[in-house]
C-alpha positions as CSV (number, residue, x, y, z in Angstrom):
1,E,-54.5,-46.9,37.7
2,R,-50.8,-45.6,38.8
3,E,-49.2,-48.7,37.8
4,R,-51.3,-48.5,34.4
5,E,-50.3,-45.0,33.7
6,R,-46.6,-45.7,34.3
7,A,-46.6,-48.7,32.1
8,L,-48.0,-46.9,29.3
9,D,-45.9,-43.8,29.8
10,M,-42.6,-45.8,30.0
11,A,-43.5,-48.2,27.4
12,S,-42.3,-51.3,29.3
13,C,-43.4,-54.8,29.6
14,V,-45.6,-55.2,32.9
15,C,-48.2,-57.8,33.9
16,L,-51.7,-56.2,34.3
17,P,-54.3,-57.3,37.0
18,S,-56.8,-59.7,35.7
19,S,-59.6,-57.2,36.2
20,F,-59.8,-54.7,33.2
21,S,-62.3,-52.3,34.9
22,A,-59.5,-49.6,35.4
23,L,-58.3,-49.8,31.6
24,P,-59.7,-47.7,29.0
25,S,-62.3,-49.2,26.7
26,H,-60.0,-49.6,23.7
27,V,-57.6,-51.7,25.7
28,Q,-60.4,-54.1,27.1
29,S,-61.8,-54.6,23.5
30,L,-58.3,-56.3,23.0
31,A,-58.6,-58.7,25.8
32,A,-60.2,-61.4,23.6
33,L,-57.5,-61.3,21.0
34,S,-54.9,-64.2,21.1
35,S,-51.1,-62.9,20.9
36,D,-50.5,-64.0,17.4
37,A,-53.9,-62.5,16.1
38,F,-53.0,-59.3,17.9
39,L,-49.7,-59.0,16.6
40,S,-50.8,-59.7,13.1
41,G,-53.5,-57.3,13.2
42,F,-51.3,-54.7,14.6
43,K,-49.9,-54.4,11.1
44,S,-53.3,-53.3,9.7
45,S,-53.9,-49.5,9.7
46,S,-57.5,-50.3,11.0
47,S,-56.1,-52.2,14.1
48,P,-57.4,-50.7,17.4
49,A,-53.9,-51.0,18.7
50,R,-53.4,-47.6,16.9
51,S,-55.2,-46.0,19.6
52,L,-52.6,-47.0,22.1
53,P,-49.5,-44.6,22.7
54,S,-46.8,-45.2,20.3
55,G,-44.4,-47.9,21.9
56,V,-47.0,-49.7,23.7
57,I,-48.9,-52.7,22.5
58,F,-51.3,-55.0,24.6
59,C,-51.2,-58.6,24.4
60,K,-53.4,-61.7,25.8
61,D,-50.6,-64.3,26.8
62,G,-52.8,-67.2,28.2
63,E,-54.3,-66.1,31.5
64,V,-51.7,-63.3,31.9
65,N,-52.4,-59.9,30.4
66,R,-49.2,-57.9,29.5
67,L,-48.0,-54.6,27.8
68,Y,-45.0,-55.2,25.5
69,S,-42.8,-52.3,24.4
70,F,-42.9,-51.5,20.7
71,K,-40.6,-48.8,18.8
72,G,-43.0,-46.5,17.2
73,K,-42.9,-43.7,14.9
74,G,-43.7,-40.0,14.1
75,D,-45.1,-37.7,16.6
76,N,-46.1,-40.2,19.1
77,N,-42.5,-41.7,19.2
78,A,-41.2,-38.1,19.8
79,K,-43.3,-38.1,22.9
80,L,-42.0,-41.3,23.9
81,Q,-38.4,-40.0,23.6
82,K,-39.4,-37.1,25.6
83,A,-40.6,-39.2,28.2
84,Q,-37.5,-41.1,28.2
85,Q,-35.1,-38.0,28.3
86,K,-37.3,-36.9,31.4
87,R,-36.6,-40.3,33.0
88,E,-33.0,-40.1,32.4
89,A,-32.7,-36.7,33.6
90,T,-34.3,-37.9,36.9
91,I,-32.0,-40.8,37.2
92,N,-29.2,-38.4,36.6
93,R,-30.4,-36.2,39.5
94,R,-30.6,-39.2,41.8
95,E,-27.2,-40.4,40.9
96,T,-25.8,-36.9,41.7
97,L,-27.7,-37.0,45.1
98,F,-26.3,-40.4,45.7
99,R,-22.7,-39.3,45.0
100,S,-23.0,-36.2,47.1
101,S,-24.4,-38.3,50.1
102,S,-21.6,-40.9,49.4
103,V,-18.9,-38.3,49.6
104,S,-20.5,-36.7,52.8
105,L,-20.8,-40.2,54.3
106,L,-17.0,-40.7,53.4
107,A,-16.1,-37.2,54.9
108,A,-18.0,-38.5,58.2
109,I,-16.4,-41.6,58.5
110,F,-12.8,-40.7,57.6
111,H,-12.4,-37.4,59.9
112,F,-8.9,-36.5,59.3
113,S,-8.3,-34.8,62.5
114,G,-4.9,-36.7,63.2
115,T,-3.5,-37.1,66.7
116,R,-2.5,-34.0,68.8
117,P,1.3,-33.8,69.1
118,T,2.6,-34.3,72.5
119,Y,5.5,-31.8,72.1
120,L,3.1,-28.7,72.0
121,G,3.7,-26.1,74.5
122,V,6.6,-23.9,75.5
123,Q,9.8,-25.9,75.5
124,K,12.4,-25.8,78.4
125,N,15.8,-25.5,76.9
126,P,15.7,-22.9,75.7
127,P,12.2,-21.5,76.4
128,S,10.6,-21.4,73.0
129,L,7.7,-23.1,70.9
130,A,8.8,-26.3,69.1
131,L,10.8,-26.4,65.9
132,C,9.1,-27.5,62.7
133,P,9.4,-31.1,61.2
134,A,11.1,-31.2,57.7
135,T,7.6,-31.1,56.1
136,S,6.7,-28.0,54.1
137,N,3.5,-27.6,56.3
138,C,4.8,-25.8,59.4
139,I,6.1,-22.4,60.2
140,S,7.5,-21.1,63.6
141,T,9.2,-18.1,65.0
142,S,11.5,-20.6,66.6
143,E,13.3,-21.4,63.5
144,E,16.5,-20.0,62.2
145,F,16.4,-16.9,60.0
146,N,18.2,-18.6,57.3
147,D,15.5,-21.3,56.9
148,P,12.9,-19.2,54.9
149,G,10.7,-22.4,54.5
150,H,9.8,-22.5,58.1
151,Y,10.8,-19.2,59.5
152,V,8.3,-16.3,60.4
153,P,9.2,-13.0,62.5
154,P,7.6,-12.6,65.7
155,W,5.0,-10.0,66.4
156,T,5.2,-6.8,68.9
157,Y,2.1,-5.3,70.3
158,N,3.9,-2.2,71.2
159,P,6.0,-1.2,68.4
160,E,8.6,1.5,68.9
161,D,7.3,3.7,65.9
162,G,3.6,3.2,66.8
163,R,1.5,3.2,70.1
164,G,4.7,1.6,72.0
165,R,6.1,5.0,72.1
166,T,3.0,7.0,72.8
167,E,0.2,4.6,74.5
168,P,2.0,1.1,75.2
169,V,-0.7,-1.5,76.2
170,S,-0.3,-4.2,78.9
171,R,0.2,-7.8,78.2
172,E,-3.1,-8.6,79.6
173,H,-4.6,-6.1,77.1
174,A,-2.8,-7.6,74.1
175,M,-3.9,-11.0,75.2
176,K,-7.5,-9.8,74.8
177,E,-7.0,-8.3,71.7
178,L,-5.3,-11.6,70.2
179,L,-8.1,-13.5,71.5
180,D,-10.7,-11.3,70.0
181,V,-8.9,-11.6,66.5
182,I,-8.7,-15.5,66.7
183,K,-12.4,-15.9,67.5
184,S,-13.3,-13.3,65.0
185,N,-11.4,-14.6,62.0
186,K,-11.7,-17.8,60.0
187,P,-9.0,-17.7,57.3
188,D,-9.8,-20.1,54.5
189,N,-13.2,-21.0,56.4
190,F,-11.2,-23.0,59.0
191,N,-13.0,-22.9,62.3
192,P,-10.9,-22.1,65.5
193,M,-11.3,-23.9,68.7
194,I,-9.2,-22.7,71.7
195,V,-8.2,-25.7,73.5
196,E,-5.6,-24.2,75.9
197,Q,-5.3,-20.8,77.4
198,R,-2.7,-19.8,80.0
199,D,-1.7,-16.1,81.1
200,D,1.2,-16.2,78.5
201,Y,0.2,-19.1,76.1
202,I,-2.6,-19.9,73.5
203,H,-3.3,-23.2,71.9
204,V,-5.8,-23.1,68.7
205,E,-6.9,-26.0,66.9
206,Y,-8.2,-24.7,63.2
207,E,-10.3,-27.4,61.6
208,S,-11.0,-27.5,58.0
209,P,-14.8,-27.3,57.0
210,F,-15.2,-30.4,54.9
211,L,-12.8,-33.3,55.8
212,G,-12.0,-32.1,59.3
213,F,-8.4,-31.7,58.9
214,I,-6.6,-30.1,62.1
215,D,-3.8,-27.3,62.0
216,D,-2.4,-26.7,65.5
217,V,-1.4,-22.8,66.2
218,E,0.2,-21.6,69.2
219,F,1.0,-18.3,70.4
220,W,3.4,-17.5,73.5
221,F,4.1,-14.3,75.2
222,P,7.6,-14.7,76.3
223,P,8.9,-13.0,79.6
224,G,10.7,-9.6,79.5
225,N,10.0,-6.0,78.5
226,R,10.0,-6.4,74.6
227,S,6.2,-6.8,74.2
228,L,6.7,-9.9,71.8
229,V,4.6,-12.7,70.8
230,E,6.0,-15.9,69.4
231,Y,3.9,-18.3,67.5
232,R,3.7,-21.7,65.5
233,S,1.3,-23.0,63.0
234,A,1.4,-26.6,61.7
235,S,-0.7,-29.0,60.1
236,R,-1.0,-32.5,61.9
237,M,-1.2,-34.5,58.6
238,G,0.5,-34.6,55.3
239,Q,3.6,-33.0,53.8
240,F,2.5,-29.8,52.2
241,D,-0.4,-27.2,53.2
242,F,-0.5,-25.1,50.1
243,D,0.6,-22.2,52.1
244,K,-2.6,-22.6,54.5
245,N,-0.3,-21.9,57.7
246,R,1.1,-18.7,56.1
247,N,-2.1,-17.4,54.8
248,R,-3.7,-17.7,58.2
249,I,-1.0,-16.4,60.0
250,K,-1.0,-13.3,57.5
251,A,-4.9,-12.9,58.1
252,L,-4.2,-12.7,61.8
253,R,-1.4,-10.4,61.5
254,Q,-3.4,-7.9,59.4
255,A,-6.3,-7.9,61.6
256,L,-3.9,-7.3,64.7
257,E,-2.1,-4.5,62.7
258,K,-5.4,-2.6,62.8
259,K,-5.1,-2.6,66.6
260,G,-1.5,-1.4,66.6
261,W,0.5,-4.3,66.3
262,Q,3.6,-5.0,63.8
263,S,5.9,-7.9,62.8
264,V,9.4,-7.5,64.2
265,G,11.7,-6.5,61.4
266,F,9.3,-6.1,58.7
């Protein structure tokens, strides 16, 4: 019954079962007609084929019973076109779903995390974070001031015109504040994961929400009494970052400023 209804609705050519018990009476009455007789009789206004949905005709082809498509007219044809549009909409929805699934599958297969650089961490001569490559997807406090494409100023957690003058905090307290900000902020929806933490150093991997791009962000508390924090933010892959690293550092700095931090010289 389901196949019969689909055939009548879609106006397509399908083979029917040899038994006509599930078919309506006006279709059964045509079973004895030959194909030629039926097709010629279809042109007559008295033909019982007029009771079939527009776009479908029934024929007896030897021992095989078939439904054949036929281009109808009038209101019935409008119903057929409406059914066709409905099928096309279903196909479009399936195609959209398929394409979305395909993109998700590609994203899962091609996880663009890259390889963690071996030069990360505090450098020895002189003690500092690593410099940036020549690409435009890295910023670091270790760069020269005259390199505005890569240089960023360090932070202080005890600014002289702020809490450093009235209620200075310890390095341990500042480290806790920094960790709280890292964990509670997701600039550009990148997910932070702390992969290394020491008394004076933090390494965070920021992963993009879709294709899994990784940015390495480092924070270092250098020795001394200046209450400084150096940092470096760099993408592992590509040549450009569309200011993702700068925007991330800016968002973290603004959150730290609410706790009393400042950028040195700004």
